[in-house]
C-alpha positions in Angstrom: -42.3 77.5 4.1 -41.6 79.4 0.8 -38.4 77.6 0.3 -40.1 74.2 0.5 -42.7 75.3 -2.0 -40.0 76.5 -4.4 -38.1 73.2 -4.1 -41.4 71.3 -4.7 -42.0 73.4 -7.9 -38.5 72.4 -9.2 -39.0 68.7 -8.8 -41.2 68.2 -11.9 -38.7 70.2 -14.0 -35.8 68.1 -12.8 -37.6 64.9 -13.6 -38.5 66.2 -17.1 -34.8 66.9 -17.8 -33.6 63.4 -16.8 -34.0 60.7 -19.4 -34.3 57.1 -18.2 -35.2 55.7 -21.6 -32.8 53.5 -23.4 -31.7 54.5 -26.9 -32.8 52.3 -29.7 -30.1 49.9 -30.9 -29.4 50.3 -34.6 -29.1 46.7 -35.9 -28.4 47.9 -39.5 -25.4 49.8 -38.3 -24.1 46.7 -36.4 -24.6 44.6 -39.6 -22.7 47.1 -41.7 -19.8 47.2 -39.3 -19.7 43.4 -39.1 -19.6 43.1 -42.9 -16.8 45.7 -43.0 -14.6 44.3 -40.2 -15.1 40.6 -41.0 -14.5 40.9 -44.7 -11.5 38.7 -45.7 -9.3 41.2 -47.5 -6.0 40.5 -45.8 -6.0 43.6 -43.6 -5.8 43.4 -39.9 -8.8 44.6 -37.9 -7.1 47.8 -36.7 -6.5 49.0 -40.2 -10.1 48.4 -41.6 -11.6 51.7 -40.2 -10.9 53.9 -43.2 -8.2 55.7 -45.1 -6.7 57.5 -42.0 -6.0 54.3 -40.1 -2.7 53.5 -42.0 -1.1 56.9 -41.4 -2.2 57.0 -37.8 -0.9 53.5 -37.2 2.5 54.4 -38.7 2.7 57.7 -36.7 1.9 55.8 -33.5 4.5 53.2 -34.4 7.1 55.9 -35.1 6.3 57.7 -31.9 6.7 54.6 -29.8 9.9 53.7 -31.5 11.3 57.2 -31.1 10.3 57.2 -27.4 12.1 53.9 -26.9 15.3 55.3 -28.5 15.1 58.5 -26.5 14.6 56.5 -23.3 17.7 54.4 -24.1 19.6 57.6 -24.9 18.6 59.0 -21.5 19.6 55.9 -19.7 23.0 55.8 -21.5 23.6 59.4 -20.4 22.9 58.5 -16.8 25.2 55.5 -17.0 28.1 57.2 -18.7 27.9 60.4 -16.7 31.4 61.6 -15.8 
């Protein structure tokens, strides 16, 4: 019986910790992002996020290119194995 009473006393606390409300949608933030990303400045969308987008883009491009070269090297070693 004591266990049931203890569980009953925990139920209101559990309900208080769960939030079912929806966070307010910030329309001003959406408008600022729309203005920034839809501005016709000649940049593609994936480079309009800020100053770090360009170096990250080129690092990712170099990583993919290097990975392709390394994969081709590995394949050539398997093919030309003596």
